[in-house]
C-alpha positions, 0 to 999 in steps of 0.5 A, a space after each residue: 499451472 501458473 495461476 495455481 503456483 501464484 494462488 498457492 504461494 499467496 494462500 500459504 502466506 495468508 495462512 501463516 499470517 492468520 495463524 500468527 494473529 490467532 491468540 487462542 492458537 498462540 496461547 495453546 502453542 505456548 502452553 504446549 512448549 512449556 509442558 514439552 520442557 517439563 517433559 524433558 526434566 520429568 520422571 516417575 509419576 509425572 511422565 504419564 500425566 504430562 504425556 496425557 496433557 501434551 496429547 490434549 494440547 496437541 489435539 487442541 492445537 489441531 482443532 484451532 488450526 483447522 479453520 486456517 488450513 482451509 485457506 490453503 484449500 482455495 483453488 483458482 481456475 480462469 474459468 472461475 475468474 471469468 464468471 466474476 468479470 463484468 462486460 468491459 472488465 479484463 484481467 491482465 495476469 503476468 508471470 516472470 521467468 528469468 528475462 521472459 514474461 507470460 502475459 494472460 489477458 482474460 475477459 468474461 468470454 475469452 482468453 489470450 496468451 502471449 510470451 515475450 522478453 522483458 525488454 519488449 514489455 513497454 513497447 508491446 503495451 504501447 502498441 495495443 492502445 486501441 485494445 486498452 482504450 476499449 476496456 471499462 476497467 483493467 485488473 493487473 496482477 504483476 509479478 516480480 519486478 513488474 510490481 515496481 512500475 506504474 502501468 498507467 504510463 503505458 496503458 490508457 485505461 482505468 487500472 487497479 492492481 491485485 496481488 493474486 487473480 484469486 482476489 477477484 473472487 473475494 467477497 469484500 462487502 461494502 460497509 453499512 457503517 456510516 461512520 468514516 473515522 480516519 487516523 493520520 500518521 503525518 509529519 514525523 519529527 526525524 530529530 534532524 532538519 538535515 538533507 537526505 545525505 548519509 541516509 537521513 531523512 529531510 522534513 516533509 512540510 507537505 506532509 503537515 499540510 496533508 494532515 491539516 486538510 484531512 483534519 478539516 474534512 473529517 470530523 472523526 479525525 485522529 492525527 499522530 504527528 511530530 513525536 507522536 508519529 512513532 513506532 509504538 503508536 503506529 503499531 497500536 492503531 487498530 482498524 480505522 476505516 481510513 489509515 492515512 500515512 504521509 512520510 518517507 518510505 524506503 526499501 532496504 536490501 535484506 535477507 528477511 523478505 518482510 524486513 526490506 520495506 520500511 516506513 520512516 517515523 519519529 526519531 529515524 535520523 537519531 535512533 534505531 527504532 524510528 521506523 516500522 517494517 513490513 513484517 511488523 505491519 502485517 501483524 497489525 489488525 486492519 480487518 475493518 479498514 476500507 482504505 489505506 493511503 500511503 502518501 510516501 515514496 516507493 511504498 509499492 516497492 519490495 523484494 521481487 520473487 518471480 511467481 510470488 510477487 513483491 514482499 514489502 509494505 504493499 503486501 504487508 497491509 493486505 495481510 493485515 486486512 486492508 481492503 484497498 490501497 492507494 500508494 506509489 511505486 515511484 518517488 513523489 513530489 511532497 507538495 503535489 502529493 498534498 494537492 492530490 490528497 486534498 482533492 482525493 479526500 474531498 471526492 472520497 468523503 462524498 462517494 466512499 468509492 476509492 477508484 472513482 475518487 482516484 480517477 476524478 482527482 487525476 482528471 481534475 488536476 490534469 486540467 492545468 487551470 485547476 492545477 495552478 489554482 490549487 497550487 496557488 491556494 497551497 501556497 497560502 495554506 502553507 503560510 497559514 498552517 506553518 507560520 507557527 510551526 517552523 522558523 521564520 527564515 525557513 518559512 520565507 525560503 519555502 514560500 519563495 520556492 513555491 512562488 518560483 514553481 508557480 511562475 515556472 508552471 505559468 511559463 510552461 502552462 503545465 503543472 510541474 514536479 521536482 525531481 532531483 532538484 529540477 522540474 519535470 511535468 506532473 502527470 499524476 500517475 505516480 499513485 496506483 490503486 490496489 484491491 478489488 475495487 467497486 466500479 
């Protein structure tokens, strides 16, 4: 019963999104409303003709709706999911009701169900390390507030996330197109270099470096930065193979579910239009987009509804058509994000496999010797790329900060990240992969 509810609610949302994007249906509906208004003011011979016109338009609307309504007819049973799970693959399907969690663990030849209080989740996960380590891959379908945590903190195995168990049944064919075009939205000019006090956003220098790394690596690369990284240009993006976004993400409390997730863009600190909402993103056309990378804080978060998941940026990109997402559910370090993206794209360009590239990047950077080597190179890249972009005194100050970080990493013999002004160990688990990944 639980899986039926989750599947139906997600299908309902996908159906609505699909109808909104159907230009033919929207045009007929607009015409129908127009003639409805004429009917109100009609008289005599006009009335019968208008009724016939409205009837034809209504029939046309129903005809155009039929393909969309088939989305609602999709049903999912755990037996169906077992047929697509390969040996060593598991589905961890979670449901939250009040302070209780129902956890369903599914493999191709069996299923187990457990119920426990929300407060017991982390300890329950840590107590089953032998089970997790025996798995080849674990698909996690969270619910409610569980969307806002990184399970890699507690489970030692390869993980990717799904919005619905039904996503396992979706046939996402690998592209036969060798072209690998990428659009990068980086380094927006927020119109103010102030700190993030009073709700303002500070400059992300690492975002600029990310863009430079990507531009060097991909021949077919389009950069939208500074003033060009604005609301209108963002929404004009249509189905690149890769969409890379490096900026501040934020979650705001709103009664409109898909208005609470935002990506901050050019002019954010000075205008009312310096951001895009999840509601706007879901109406974009990303049908041919293999990968969306969100190198921004808290892009996986949103409004949690028990049984329905999270409404926010994460859901919006899926509804827009993106196949796989690389995003974060927590605050990330600006400079370390740039290091992660540099290595990730080097792997991805060779393999076109997001999961493998993600795992290889984590493995590479988790080796302290590799991490410190990349950080030292990052300092040199920072100096070379930004010397013409920022004030000399700002550049000098940032290079001193990088020097201090390098010294501290060497002293502790581990990679570090800044969290609220102090150093913590970097474990590279802030990013997550969402989608039915190719293993």
